[in-house]
Rosetta silent file (secondary structure, phi, psi, omega in degrees, C-alpha in Angstrom):
SEQUENCE: MRPGHLRLLQPGEPAPRNLARSLLERCSFPAGSDPPAGFPCAVSGGADSLALLVLASEAGLRPVAYHVDHGLRPGSASEVALVEEAAAVLGAREPTSGPVEVVSLRVELAPGPNLEARARAARFSVLPGDVATGHTADDQAETVLINLLRGSAAAGLAGMAPGGRHPILGIRRADTRAVCREAGIEWLEDPSNEDRAPLRNRIRHELIPALNELSGRDVVPVLCRQAGLLSEDEAFLSGLASVLDPTSARELTEAPRPLARRAVRAWLKQATAAEHPPSSAAVERVLEVAAGSVRACEIAGGVSVRRSKGRLVLHGDGVPEVQ
SCORE:     score description
SCORE:     0.000 S_00000001
   1 L     0.000  126.965  179.560   11.958   32.358  -31.695 S_00000001
   2 L   -68.076  150.542  176.297    8.925   34.538  -30.631 S_00000001
   3 L   -57.651  139.026  176.426    6.298   35.377  -33.401 S_00000001
   4 L    83.782   -0.788  178.942    7.250   38.362  -35.300 S_00000001
   5 L   -81.141  138.885 -179.669   11.018   38.164  -34.339 S_00000001
   6 E  -113.047  135.805 -176.719   13.430   38.681  -37.221 S_00000001
   7 L  -101.109  128.337  169.031   16.969   37.025  -37.222 S_00000001
   8 L   -83.680  149.004  178.666   19.892   39.009  -38.711 S_00000001
   9 L   -63.650  145.790  171.237   22.516   37.098  -40.474 S_00000001
  10 L   -78.706  155.114  177.156   25.575   36.170  -38.548 S_00000001
  11 L   -55.096  130.559  174.122   29.011   37.399  -39.888 S_00000001
  12 L    81.848   -2.052  177.597   30.066   35.243  -42.831 S_00000001
  13 L   -73.285  128.216 -173.374   26.605   33.497  -42.960 S_00000001
  14 L   -77.625  152.127  174.746   25.611   33.081  -46.626 S_00000001
  15 L   -91.477  109.445  177.636   22.215   34.379  -47.750 S_00000001
  16 L   -67.940  111.641 -173.376   20.070   31.659  -49.051 S_00000001
  17 L  -127.141   15.733 -171.333   18.385   33.099  -52.113 S_00000001
  18 H   -65.148  -43.806 -176.464   17.772   30.081  -54.418 S_00000001
  19 H   -69.878  -43.984 -176.594   13.954   30.030  -53.888 S_00000001
  20 H   -61.068  -42.516 -179.540   13.434   33.766  -54.137 S_00000001
  21 H   -60.973  -45.201 -175.287   15.524   33.818  -57.303 S_00000001
  22 H   -67.731  -33.618 -176.083   13.574   30.976  -58.884 S_00000001
  23 H   -71.432  -23.735  179.225   10.196   32.558  -58.036 S_00000001
  24 H   -58.056  -30.142  179.281   11.044   35.775  -59.995 S_00000001
  25 H   -62.919  -20.318 -179.025   10.204   33.910  -63.162 S_00000001
  26 H  -103.168    3.345  179.068    6.551   33.859  -62.005 S_00000001
  27 L  -103.312  169.823 -178.615    6.542   37.472  -60.909 S_00000001
  28 L  -132.414   50.191  177.400    5.989   40.689  -62.929 S_00000001
  29 L   -69.092  146.215  176.100    8.241   43.250  -61.401 S_00000001
  30 L   -57.208  147.468  174.640    9.060   46.224  -63.646 S_00000001
  31 L   -96.140  160.196 -177.869   12.213   46.039  -65.576 S_00000001
  32 L    90.363 -168.561 -169.603   14.835   48.816  -65.657 S_00000001
  33 L   -81.486  161.346  177.679   15.842   51.286  -62.968 S_00000001
  34 L   -71.562  150.599  167.070   13.773   52.383  -60.005 S_00000001
  35 L   -58.598  158.804  179.587   11.786   55.618  -59.927 S_00000001
  36 L   -55.374  -35.120 -179.972   13.620   58.334  -57.914 S_00000001
  37 L   -88.261    5.739 -177.523   11.516   57.582  -54.860 S_00000001
  38 L    89.337 -178.762 -179.074   12.110   53.847  -55.055 S_00000001
  39 E   -97.163   99.658 -174.675    9.668   50.928  -55.634 S_00000001
  40 E   -68.706  134.923  178.367    6.714   51.477  -53.213 S_00000001
  41 E  -131.363  133.518  173.319    5.345   48.348  -51.470 S_00000001
  42 E   -82.265  117.508 -173.786    2.375   48.144  -49.187 S_00000001
  43 L  -128.753  119.164 -175.506    3.718   46.063  -46.210 S_00000001
  44 L   -99.522  -16.800 -171.655    1.513   45.016  -43.422 S_00000001
  45 L   103.456   -6.724  174.242    3.914   42.585  -41.572 S_00000001
  46 L   -77.756  162.334 -177.791    2.108   39.495  -42.971 S_00000001
  47 H   -59.196  -39.655 -176.523    4.071   36.843  -44.987 S_00000001
  48 H   -61.710  -48.221 -177.708    2.742   37.995  -48.345 S_00000001
  49 H   -71.016  -36.748  176.720    3.776   41.621  -48.047 S_00000001
  50 H   -61.960  -50.260  178.462    7.114   40.734  -46.416 S_00000001
  51 H   -57.387  -34.807 -179.969    7.854   38.314  -49.313 S_00000001
  52 H   -64.760  -37.478  174.862    7.001   41.203  -51.691 S_00000001
  53 H   -63.046  -46.348  178.807    9.942   43.160  -50.161 S_00000001
  54 H   -56.772  -51.160 -176.051   12.206   40.245  -50.452 S_00000001
  55 H   -67.693  -37.386  178.162   11.318   39.513  -54.010 S_00000001
  56 H   -62.461  -41.566 -179.517   11.431   43.210  -55.076 S_00000001
  57 H   -65.825  -43.825  177.579   14.928   43.410  -53.631 S_00000001
  58 H   -56.426  -39.700 -173.028   15.855   40.116  -55.404 S_00000001
  59 L   -77.077    0.765  177.771   14.582   41.601  -58.662 S_00000001
  60 L    90.327    9.908  177.562   17.201   44.483  -58.308 S_00000001
  61 L   -90.639  166.378  171.520   14.701   47.112  -57.239 S_00000001
  62 L  -107.409   90.677 -174.380   14.993   49.426  -54.286 S_00000001
  63 E   -75.218  146.967  179.374   11.789   48.735  -52.386 S_00000001
  64 E  -121.173  117.768 -173.797   10.301   51.254  -50.031 S_00000001
  65 E   -83.416  118.461  171.620    7.987   49.656  -47.332 S_00000001
  66 E  -102.686  114.422 -178.370    4.787   51.580  -46.658 S_00000001
  67 E  -108.565  127.707  177.112    3.029   50.500  -43.408 S_00000001
  68 E  -113.157  127.777  179.606   -0.493   51.702  -42.587 S_00000001
  69 E  -106.673  118.063 -176.547   -1.776   51.430  -39.024 S_00000001
  70 L   -82.958  -23.313 -177.589   -5.618   51.426  -38.897 S_00000001
  71 L    72.653   23.528 -179.453   -5.628   51.516  -35.043 S_00000001
  72 L   -88.397  -21.492 -178.937   -8.157   48.742  -34.940 S_00000001
  73 L  -114.993  147.573  173.974   -6.224   46.229  -32.849 S_00000001
  74 L   -56.109  132.889  176.605   -4.526   46.615  -29.535 S_00000001
  75 L    77.595    4.920 -177.993   -0.820   47.046  -30.128 S_00000001
  76 H   -63.481  -28.549  177.551   -1.239   47.631  -33.793 S_00000001
  77 H   -58.764  -30.428 -173.730    1.067   50.630  -33.678 S_00000001
  78 H   -82.090   -5.548 -179.974    3.995   48.352  -32.757 S_00000001
  79 H   -65.857  -25.111 -179.802    3.578   46.266  -35.941 S_00000001
  80 H   -69.853  -19.055  179.705    5.693   48.726  -37.889 S_00000001
  81 H   -67.812  -31.567  174.558    8.645   47.616  -35.760 S_00000001
  82 H   -63.864  -33.794 -175.625    8.259   44.255  -37.455 S_00000001
  83 H   -77.476  -33.213 -179.430    8.437   45.809  -40.812 S_00000001
  84 H   -67.427  -36.701  176.463   11.464   47.855  -39.772 S_00000001
  85 H   -67.851  -36.463  176.496   13.245   44.622  -38.593 S_00000001
  86 H   -65.532  -47.757  178.952   12.434   43.028  -42.004 S_00000001
  87 H   -60.487  -32.676  173.273   13.978   46.044  -43.716 S_00000001
  88 H   -65.421  -36.088  179.593   17.072   45.661  -41.530 S_00000001
  89 H   -68.884  -41.748  179.997   17.417   42.065  -42.599 S_00000001
  90 H   -65.318  -37.404  175.613   17.178   42.995  -46.288 S_00000001
  91 H   -63.667  -34.033  177.336   19.610   45.835  -45.777 S_00000001
  92 H   -74.282  -27.947 -178.132   22.092   43.420  -44.226 S_00000001
  93 H   -89.748  -19.319  179.832   21.777   40.985  -47.092 S_00000001
  94 L  -122.113   58.285 -173.627   22.053   43.749  -49.811 S_00000001
  95 L   -60.413  -20.563 -176.389   24.709   46.133  -48.385 S_00000001
  96 L   -77.579  -25.928 -179.596   25.400   47.525  -51.810 S_00000001
  97 L   -95.892    2.252  175.503   21.888   48.829  -52.333 S_00000001
  98 L    80.518 -179.220 -178.314   21.690   50.401  -48.873 S_00000001
  99 L   -66.687  156.695  177.404   18.999   50.214  -46.207 S_00000001
 100 L   -95.280  128.119 -179.395   15.342   49.692  -47.074 S_00000001
 101 L   -76.868  138.464  178.261   13.276   52.683  -46.211 S_00000001
 102 E  -115.697  123.837  179.702   10.204   52.332  -44.055 S_00000001
 103 E  -113.959  119.168 -179.266    7.388   54.845  -44.234 S_00000001
 104 E  -102.413  124.071  179.102    4.869   54.634  -41.388 S_00000001
 105 E  -119.188  160.186  179.320    1.355   55.956  -41.894 S_00000001
 106 E  -143.856  139.570  174.012   -1.755   56.016  -39.700 S_00000001
 107 L  -126.137  147.533  176.474   -5.505   56.390  -40.542 S_00000001
 108 L   -91.439  122.106 -172.044   -8.334   56.874  -38.181 S_00000001
 109 L  -139.651  109.209  178.884  -11.038   54.147  -38.715 S_00000001
 110 L   -79.676  151.168  174.687  -13.879   53.804  -36.301 S_00000001
 111 L   -62.951  154.243  176.872  -15.560   50.236  -35.835 S_00000001
 112 L   157.069 -170.308  179.766  -18.832   49.759  -37.673 S_00000001
 113 L   -66.822  160.716 -179.032  -20.363   48.196  -40.773 S_00000001
 114 L    48.455   39.945 -173.138  -18.372   47.500  -43.872 S_00000001
 115 H   -61.945  -38.287 -176.141  -15.218   47.704  -41.901 S_00000001
 116 H   -67.223  -41.570 -177.790  -13.130   45.673  -44.427 S_00000001
 117 H   -72.118  -36.167  177.736  -14.119   47.888  -47.402 S_00000001
 118 H   -66.988  -40.384  178.717  -13.664   51.150  -45.324 S_00000001
 119 H   -63.500  -40.184  178.960  -10.241   49.960  -44.129 S_00000001
 120 H   -68.394  -40.848 -179.940   -9.129   49.212  -47.665 S_00000001
 121 H   -67.609  -37.684  175.662  -10.330   52.637  -48.935 S_00000001
 122 H   -66.498  -36.673  179.384   -8.638   54.430  -45.985 S_00000001
 123 H   -65.537  -42.997 -174.744   -5.449   52.539  -46.616 S_00000001
 124 H   -83.992  -11.865  173.811   -5.179   53.334  -50.320 S_00000001
 125 H   -72.563  -20.549  174.267   -6.063   56.936  -49.672 S_00000001
 126 H  -107.173  -10.336  177.207   -2.745   57.505  -48.050 S_00000001
 127 L   -84.350  158.533  179.937   -0.609   55.139  -49.979 S_00000001
 128 L   -61.331  146.043 -178.038    1.214   56.176  -53.229 S_00000001
 129 L   -58.102  -27.681 -169.529   -1.014   55.675  -56.329 S_00000001
 130 L  -108.687   26.126 -177.392    1.510   53.216  -57.921 S_00000001
 131 L   -73.185  144.068  176.753    2.092   51.134  -54.648 S_00000001
 132 E   -87.727  144.354  176.488    2.627   47.401  -55.162 S_00000001
 133 L  -118.030  163.584 -178.015    0.692   44.883  -53.047 S_00000001
 134 L   -92.312   30.509  177.874    1.396   41.378  -51.913 S_00000001
 135 L   -63.789  129.100 -178.028   -1.606   39.776  -53.547 S_00000001
 136 L  -103.849 -176.465  174.715   -0.999   36.119  -54.538 S_00000001
 137 H   -66.161  -27.125  178.061   -2.553   33.619  -56.752 S_00000001
 138 H   -72.254  -34.718  174.762   -4.666   32.455  -53.872 S_00000001
 139 H   -69.985  -29.076  174.905   -6.001   36.084  -53.445 S_00000001
 140 H   -59.769  -52.639 -179.462   -6.686   36.075  -57.209 S_00000001
 141 H   -55.138  -49.116 -178.075   -8.785   32.898  -56.982 S_00000001
 142 H   -59.528  -39.465 -179.826  -10.716   34.404  -54.028 S_00000001
 143 H   -68.023  -41.641  176.647  -11.330   37.603  -55.894 S_00000001
 144 H   -56.551  -51.068 -174.899  -12.665   35.699  -58.922 S_00000001
 145 H   -64.329  -40.486  174.636  -15.166   33.710  -56.755 S_00000001
 146 H   -58.632  -49.403  177.101  -16.233   36.924  -54.949 S_00000001
 147 H   -60.700  -36.535  175.051  -16.958   38.628  -58.209 S_00000001
 148 H   -64.893  -43.962 -175.436  -18.817   35.656  -59.530 S_00000001
 149 H   -67.300  -26.288 -179.568  -21.064   35.553  -56.458 S_00000001
 150 L   -88.624    0.590  176.648  -21.757   39.329  -56.914 S_00000001
 151 L    81.991   24.110  178.754  -22.754   38.793  -60.504 S_00000001
 152 L   -72.264  154.615  175.814  -19.876   40.472  -62.198 S_00000001
 153 L   -81.377 -160.243 -174.215  -19.307   40.236  -65.942 S_00000001
 154 H   -57.957  -43.655 -177.805  -16.073   39.430  -67.706 S_00000001
 155 H   -58.323  -38.354  178.976  -14.208   42.454  -66.331 S_00000001
 156 H   -77.264  -38.974 -178.893  -14.846   41.251  -62.707 S_00000001
 157 H   -75.011   -8.044  172.949  -14.153   37.616  -63.489 S_00000001
 158 L   -79.730  -12.984  177.466  -10.787   38.619  -64.896 S_00000001
 159 L    68.662 -147.466  179.971   -9.737   39.494  -61.355 S_00000001
 160 L   -86.536  143.543 -179.915   -6.706   41.676  -60.596 S_00000001
 161 L   -80.228  125.914  173.881   -4.422   42.616  -63.392 S_00000001
 162 L   -62.603  154.481  174.320   -0.802   41.392  -63.155 S_00000001
 163 E   138.419 -154.949 -173.995    1.879   43.911  -63.384 S_00000001
 164 L   -51.150  -40.155 -177.275    3.253   46.872  -61.358 S_00000001
 165 L   -82.076  -27.000 -177.000    0.480   46.999  -58.829 S_00000001
 166 E  -130.304   65.798 -173.507    0.240   43.175  -58.409 S_00000001
 167 L   -77.872   -9.429 -178.828    3.670   41.760  -59.206 S_00000001
 168 L  -118.038   25.666  178.453    3.450   38.504  -57.223 S_00000001
 169 L   -68.779  -14.494  179.271    0.042   37.264  -58.458 S_00000001
 170 L   -91.112    5.756  175.400    1.834   34.361  -60.121 S_00000001
 171 L  -122.184  164.630 -169.283    3.002   32.756  -56.879 S_00000001
 172 L   -97.035  164.676 -179.033    1.076   31.039  -54.083 S_00000001
 173 H   -63.084  -32.422  175.996    0.545   31.960  -50.487 S_00000001
 174 H   -69.065  -28.711  178.323    2.677   29.067  -49.370 S_00000001
 175 H   -66.122  -37.741 -177.833    5.507   30.376  -51.532 S_00000001
 176 H   -64.404  -35.885 -178.145    5.513   33.740  -49.631 S_00000001
 177 H   -71.452  -40.057  175.003    5.926   31.910  -46.318 S_00000001
 178 H   -62.577  -32.037  179.316    8.791   29.862  -47.825 S_00000001
 179 H   -69.936  -40.784  179.533   10.442   33.028  -49.039 S_00000001
 180 H   -66.360  -40.544  178.356   10.301   34.616  -45.590 S_00000001
 181 H   -60.468  -45.603 -178.624   11.709   31.436  -44.009 S_00000001
 182 H   -61.941  -34.769  179.745   14.514   31.353  -46.473 S_00000001
 183 L   -80.763    0.260 -177.157   15.318   35.013  -45.706 S_00000001
 184 L    69.788   34.396  178.624   15.268   34.343  -41.954 S_00000001
 185 E  -116.899  131.716  175.095   12.176   36.433  -41.428 S_00000001
 186 L  -101.943  160.216 -169.749    9.092   35.548  -39.340 S_00000001
 187 L  -134.593  171.722  174.624    5.807   37.363  -39.967 S_00000001
 188 L   -94.525  140.028  174.251    2.612   38.191  -38.212 S_00000001
 189 L   -98.694  122.553  177.060   -0.605   36.248  -38.617 S_00000001
 190 L   -74.793  116.903  179.405   -3.558   38.583  -38.661 S_00000001
 191 H   -61.086  -26.246  177.051   -6.186   37.055  -36.401 S_00000001
 192 H   -67.084  -10.849 -179.764   -8.969   38.655  -38.427 S_00000001
 193 H   -71.952  -20.964  176.271   -8.078   36.280  -41.244 S_00000001
 194 H   -92.416    1.534  178.505   -9.720   33.528  -39.202 S_00000001
 195 L   -77.424  121.292 -176.397  -12.997   35.411  -38.782 S_00000001
 196 L   -80.424   -6.791 -176.912  -15.581   33.606  -40.766 S_00000001
 197 L   -64.191  -51.385 -174.985  -17.916   36.688  -41.044 S_00000001
 198 L   -72.036  143.714 -176.508  -16.312   38.403  -44.085 S_00000001
 199 H   -53.974  -42.960  176.839  -17.125   36.817  -47.410 S_00000001
 200 H   -55.725  -46.275 -176.297  -13.411   36.516  -48.445 S_00000001
 201 H   -69.015  -34.286  172.433  -12.625   34.527  -45.441 S_00000001
 202 H   -67.464  -37.998  179.385  -15.458   32.127  -45.877 S_00000001
 203 H   -68.702  -34.247  177.062  -14.507   31.580  -49.498 S_00000001
 204 H   -69.788  -42.196 -172.168  -10.868   30.892  -48.342 S_00000001
 205 H   -88.397  -30.065 -174.306  -11.716   28.610  -45.492 S_00000001
 206 H  -115.872  -52.835 -168.980  -14.891   26.897  -46.773 S_00000001
 207 H   -73.082  -52.662 -175.913  -15.699   27.367  -50.437 S_00000001
 208 H   -62.382  -47.862  174.282  -12.229   26.781  -51.965 S_00000001
 209 H   -57.294  -38.000  177.488  -11.514   23.577  -49.843 S_00000001
 210 H   -66.895  -39.294 -178.558  -14.992   22.292  -50.823 S_00000001
 211 H   -67.822  -33.396  173.063  -14.334   23.033  -54.488 S_00000001
 212 H   -61.096  -45.819 -177.732  -10.962   21.203  -54.219 S_00000001
 213 H   -69.196  -42.615 -178.012  -12.709   18.171  -52.830 S_00000001
 214 H   -67.469  -43.438 -175.585  -15.491   18.116  -55.317 S_00000001
 215 H   -81.042  -20.316 -177.324  -13.115   18.577  -58.319 S_00000001
 216 L    70.663   27.425 -179.712  -10.417   16.325  -56.950 S_00000001
 217 L  -152.450  170.676  173.980   -7.830   19.069  -57.826 S_00000001
 218 L   -80.931  113.681 -172.670   -6.340   22.333  -56.663 S_00000001
 219 H   -85.587  -12.316 -178.823   -8.816   24.851  -58.172 S_00000001
 220 H   -58.445  -52.924  175.897   -6.610   27.963  -57.519 S_00000001
 221 H   -57.324  -33.429 -177.116   -4.550   27.495  -60.740 S_00000001
 222 H   -65.080  -52.298 -175.032   -7.676   26.725  -62.685 S_00000001
 223 H   -63.854  -35.600  178.026   -9.404   29.974  -61.535 S_00000001
 224 H   -71.428  -37.114  179.217   -6.272   32.001  -62.129 S_00000001
 225 H   -67.667  -38.180  174.151   -5.813   30.583  -65.618 S_00000001
 226 H   -63.685  -40.495  179.367   -9.497   31.458  -66.420 S_00000001
 227 H   -59.766  -45.451  178.068   -8.976   34.968  -65.031 S_00000001
 228 H   -57.244  -45.858 -173.476   -5.974   35.404  -67.359 S_00000001
 229 H   -69.552  -43.647  179.270   -7.892   34.297  -70.482 S_00000001
 230 H   -62.890  -35.988  176.391  -10.874   36.531  -69.559 S_00000001
 231 H   -59.825  -41.184 -179.410   -8.512   39.464  -68.961 S_00000001
 232 H   -73.402  -42.808  174.520   -7.141   39.218  -72.466 S_00000001
 233 H   -57.147  -45.908 -176.585  -10.666   38.822  -74.003 S_00000001
 234 H   -59.364  -49.225 -179.234  -11.862   41.807  -71.996 S_00000001
 235 H   -59.423  -38.514  179.884   -8.974   43.940  -73.082 S_00000001
 236 H   -65.331  -47.410  176.804   -9.503   42.959  -76.757 S_00000001
 237 H   -66.817  -37.851  177.598  -13.276   43.735  -76.632 S_00000001
 238 H   -63.872  -36.695  177.657  -12.816   46.884  -74.728 S_00000001
 239 H   -68.246  -37.736  173.721  -10.351   48.130  -77.363 S_00000001
 240 H   -63.193  -38.074 -177.301  -12.920   47.473  -80.087 S_00000001
 241 H   -70.530  -31.322 -174.255  -15.598   49.215  -78.028 S_00000001
 242 L   -66.379  -12.482  174.389  -13.526   52.316  -77.469 S_00000001
 243 L   -82.346  -12.775 -177.799  -13.942   53.476  -81.088 S_00000001
 244 L   -77.897  145.127  171.942  -17.708   53.683  -80.625 S_00000001
 245 L   -88.751  108.032 -175.756  -19.341   57.049  -79.694 S_00000001
 246 L   -72.879   -7.127  179.787  -21.445   56.047  -76.692 S_00000001
 247 L   -92.727  -11.245 -177.275  -23.603   59.124  -77.132 S_00000001
 248 E   -87.823  113.655 -177.927  -24.594   58.120  -80.668 S_00000001
 249 H   -63.875  -38.407  178.595  -27.822   56.121  -80.607 S_00000001
 250 H   -56.501  -57.511 -171.341  -27.147   54.861  -84.226 S_00000001
 251 H   -60.738  -38.615 -178.753  -23.723   53.639  -83.453 S_00000001
 252 H   -71.262  -36.220 -178.525  -24.814   51.849  -80.265 S_00000001
 253 H   -68.552  -41.381 -170.789  -27.829   50.254  -82.077 S_00000001
 254 H   -86.250  -16.491 -176.951  -25.774   49.020  -84.998 S_00000001
 255 L   -76.587  154.326  171.868  -22.775   47.756  -82.969 S_00000001
 256 L   -58.095  143.886 -175.666  -22.627   44.124  -81.650 S_00000001
 257 H   -53.751  -44.155 -179.844  -24.229   44.027  -78.273 S_00000001
 258 H   -60.575  -33.721  178.276  -21.061   43.018  -76.346 S_00000001
 259 H   -76.339  -41.100  177.889  -19.273   46.131  -77.733 S_00000001
 260 H   -62.615  -40.847  177.013  -22.219   48.431  -77.114 S_00000001
 261 H   -60.511  -42.506 -178.860  -22.504   47.309  -73.497 S_00000001
 262 H   -71.343  -35.814  177.399  -18.789   48.054  -72.863 S_00000001
 263 H   -65.687  -40.850 -176.049  -18.961   51.524  -74.585 S_00000001
 264 H   -73.831  -35.805 -174.241  -21.996   52.525  -72.428 S_00000001
 265 H   -71.781  -37.062  178.207  -20.511   51.190  -69.208 S_00000001
 266 H   -67.054  -39.953  178.064  -17.176   53.063  -69.781 S_00000001
 267 H   -61.131  -50.328 -176.463  -19.176   56.275  -70.674 S_00000001
 268 H   -64.648  -38.845 -178.681  -21.390   56.193  -67.629 S_00000001
 269 H   -66.386  -37.744 -178.240  -18.481   55.447  -65.202 S_00000001
 270 H   -77.951  -37.482 -176.797  -16.389   58.343  -66.589 S_00000001
 271 H   -73.501  -31.401  178.811  -19.148   60.753  -66.980 S_00000001
 272 L   -98.730    1.043 -179.314  -20.621   60.316  -63.536 S_00000001
 273 L    50.087   33.942 -178.881  -17.129   59.990  -61.881 S_00000001
 274 L   -75.538  144.854 -179.286  -18.550   56.884  -60.044 S_00000001
 275 L   -71.528  -30.864  177.886  -16.271   54.737  -57.990 S_00000001
 276 L  -117.293  151.597  177.309  -17.828   51.552  -59.434 S_00000001
 277 L   -65.340  155.933  178.942  -19.065   50.745  -62.917 S_00000001
 278 L   -65.592  165.835 -175.621  -22.794   50.854  -63.473 S_00000001
 279 L   -76.459  159.553  177.921  -24.934   47.765  -63.028 S_00000001
 280 H   -63.972  -33.814  179.569  -25.737   45.465  -66.061 S_00000001
 281 H   -64.507  -39.048  177.915  -29.366   46.415  -65.638 S_00000001
 282 H   -67.375  -37.925  176.629  -28.552   50.101  -65.954 S_00000001
 283 H   -61.129  -42.717 -177.801  -26.478   49.451  -69.052 S_00000001
 284 H   -65.954  -38.718 -179.754  -29.323   47.540  -70.642 S_00000001
 285 H   -62.170  -36.872 -178.235  -31.819   50.317  -69.804 S_00000001
 286 H   -75.888  -37.635  173.285  -29.561   52.850  -71.624 S_00000001
 287 H   -58.068  -35.194  177.342  -29.394   50.538  -74.700 S_00000001
 288 H   -63.514  -42.104  176.854  -33.147   50.527  -74.776 S_00000001
 289 H   -58.663  -44.139 -176.234  -33.097   54.342  -74.853 S_00000001
 290 H   -64.011  -35.051 -175.233  -30.540   54.146  -77.740 S_00000001
 291 H   -82.098   -8.417 -176.954  -32.794   51.716  -79.610 S_00000001
 292 L    77.759   21.838  176.241  -35.814   54.029  -79.181 S_00000001
 293 L   -76.434  -32.378  174.392  -37.798   51.557  -77.154 S_00000001
 294 L  -137.930  157.600 -173.502  -38.090   54.194  -74.381 S_00000001
 295 L   -80.644  -31.365 -175.873  -37.393   57.897  -74.360 S_00000001
 296 E  -153.321  168.168  177.671  -35.444   58.020  -71.119 S_00000001
 297 E  -154.986  152.602  174.405  -34.269   55.905  -68.173 S_00000001
 298 E   -90.675  150.653  179.359  -32.963   56.339  -64.700 S_00000001
 299 L  -104.928  -79.613  174.811  -29.456   55.118  -63.841 S_00000001
 300 L  -168.292  155.268  179.335  -28.641   55.669  -60.184 S_00000001
 301 L    62.528   28.651 -179.390  -28.270   58.501  -57.764 S_00000001
 302 L    81.394    8.113  178.033  -30.780   60.717  -59.530 S_00000001
 303 L   -94.574  137.023 -175.635  -28.978   60.477  -62.825 S_00000001
 304 E  -132.102  157.438  174.509  -31.026   59.775  -66.023 S_00000001
 305 E  -116.275  131.868  178.257  -30.206   59.239  -69.658 S_00000001
 306 E  -129.251  154.104  178.299  -32.428   60.776  -72.364 S_00000001
 307 E  -102.002  127.417  178.823  -32.420   60.583  -76.130 S_00000001
 308 E  -142.780  121.168  179.670  -32.490   63.852  -78.121 S_00000001
 309 L    50.420   43.974  176.557  -31.967   64.192  -81.914 S_00000001
 310 L    78.049    9.360  178.228  -30.218   60.760  -82.055 S_00000001
 311 E  -114.586  145.087  171.206  -27.956   61.593  -79.176 S_00000001
 312 E   -94.649  135.500 -179.019  -27.836   60.297  -75.594 S_00000001
 313 E  -133.599  137.217 -178.970  -27.501   62.841  -72.918 S_00000001
 314 E   -88.065  140.572  173.355  -26.988   62.535  -69.158 S_00000001
 315 E  -133.805  147.970 -177.863  -29.013   64.610  -66.746 S_00000001
 316 L   146.672  162.028  177.096  -28.753   64.936  -63.055 S_00000001
 317 L   -59.914  137.988  178.849  -26.974   66.672  -60.118 S_00000001
 318 L    74.444   -2.075  176.087  -23.230   66.568  -60.448 S_00000001
 319 L   -80.234  123.543 -179.397  -23.229   65.488  -64.133 S_00000001
 320 L   -68.306  154.263 -177.222  -20.739   67.777  -66.050 S_00000001
 321 L   -68.899  -38.376  179.951  -22.251   69.693  -69.028 S_00000001
 322 L   -89.871  119.836  177.840  -19.552   68.318  -71.415 S_00000001
 323 L  -121.157    0.000    0.000  -20.086   64.514  -71.671 S_00000001
């Protein structure tokens, strides 16, 4: 069978679904009926995203496959045909739910620096805001290690949040391939996954195997368990911090430092409409202003924070008057 070829069931052939059904216990698909537009899934043609389609269908949802062509590889436009064949397989297996809709989208992306980040941003700019992705536990472990190397605090080390956007975080990459095999679906292997230049790929192919060898165990479940615990801690602390007034110097100074940091970080991100939260150093500088150690400080991008009559005020281009 050629790579990327999908096999339709023969008449009378039973649909083997034991594995997919058993894996649903480790997934977090939404309960209840589909939204009117169906359950949107980002599907590239790889095993993870195709398994997402299979599992969403097994969960009783009406998945809609959204495929985005970045135009970066020769023949990339034909990859949507693979997704359409997968949709046909699922439609044949679930005749009562009807065919699986495929939505093909295209973005223009020129080669250059930060290609991975730009491709991701372009992809999500055209996908529905509530689209589900095929990120697995292995992706979660890689994300935690990436954030650790970048110096992230608890929010970053908590990784991706399970739920509607990431419903298959509880299963492994090997599971998605097994699901596809069980469904009679073959998938595309993205050759860029073997490129050792991107940090994520080096973590996947070099760091995690080294950690497995050093620890004598599979570190992916360990990292995912730690991420889950940190996620709960972060949610709890952020909830406590949300009652603080981040513009009140007195409240910030009297609050426990972990809560004050979170209140300032959330305030700066919202008030500046920044894509990413402020750095830890910027947050600490703002807390120095709140404590009266300094009168003002620079944040980033020409934005500053000043203390006036016991209040913290943002100044700079693009900062709204009401903060």
